[in-house]
N, C-alpha and C positions, 0 to 999 in steps of 0.2 A: 505493502497500500504508499500511497507517497501524501504526506499530512504537506499541505502549504494552503497559504489565504493564495487562491486564488490573483484575485484582483489586486493586494500589494505584491506580488509578486509574476503579475505585465506589469505593471503600474510602475515598479520597482522604487515598491515604498513599504517602510518597515510595518506589518504589522499591529493590529487592534487582541488578532484571535492569539486563547494559546492552547500551544497541544501537550497536553501530560499525556502517561504511557502505563497503565493499567495495571501493564502485565507483563515482564520478558522481552525484550526487544533488541532484533538485533539492527542499529541506526545505522542510515549514510547520511549526512552532510554534504548540498550541492546550492550549485550557483547557478539561479534555473537561468535565467541571462544566459549563459552559456550552456546550456542543454535549450535553451532554444534554436543558439546558433547549430548546435549540433542536427534539429533536426531539419533545420535547416537544407544540408549538404549531403545527409545519411536518409536518407527516402525509409528504411526501416525503422530508422530513433524517427521520423517520423510519424510511420501507423503506431508505436507500440505506445505516441503521446494522444495521437485523434484514438486509442483505445482506454489512455486509463479517462482520459478527458468523458468517453464515453457513460464508463461505470460510474465515474464522478457522478454525473448526473441521474443515471441511473436511478443508483442505490439515495441521491437527493429527492428522486422523485421519491421513491417506495418509501423515505419518509415521512417526508407530509404529504404524502398517499396515507398511512399505518394514522401517524396521527392525527387525521383528519377526520378518515374515517371509522379506523376501531376505536372501541371502548377498553378502559383500562387491561380489563380480563385480557381480550381481544387480543392488544398488543401486545400484552404479558408472552400469548401459548406464541404470538407471530414470531415474539427474539427469540424462545425457545425452542422453536422448529429448523432455527439459524443454530441458532449457540445453540446444544441442550445438557450441555454441562458449563452454562456463564456461571453462573452462584459458585460458581468450583474457583472456576477466573478471577472474576470481580469484586467486589464490597458488594453488595445488597444494594448500600445510599446510592452508588454509582447508576446501578439496574434505575431502579426507581427515576429518579432525575433524567436517565433518558431513554425514557416512558411519561417524560412530564406528569410523575405521579407521586406523592410522597411516602417512605417510608411503610408509614400504616396502614397505605392501600394496599401497598407491596410481600406486607405480610397478611393480607386477608385475602388479598388475591392467590398465596403460595399455598396457603390453607385450606383455601375452597376448592386449587388442583392436587394437593394433595391425599384428602379426604374423597375424589373422586376413584 
């Protein structure tokens, strides 16, 4: 995955966004402008960049759709479908925040899910 504020990167401005890794990761840092220059010189890198943009757009659209059309329980179940062991990977308060619900709501949803 690539983590960046695309607007900030394209405009060569600092980002107000802050990214925190909630699990162990291998991190590579690079210069976005140099990457763009590589896309202009190498077709295969340009294709990679286009696929990244497509994937990022799909993920953003999916999250917006999920948040706007599903209730809290459905959002939780959707997330569990995508990442079945998420509760073993990150803290519950982070899951609740991602789902735009409170930790108490998440606790109740999980309790109902376990009882089923």
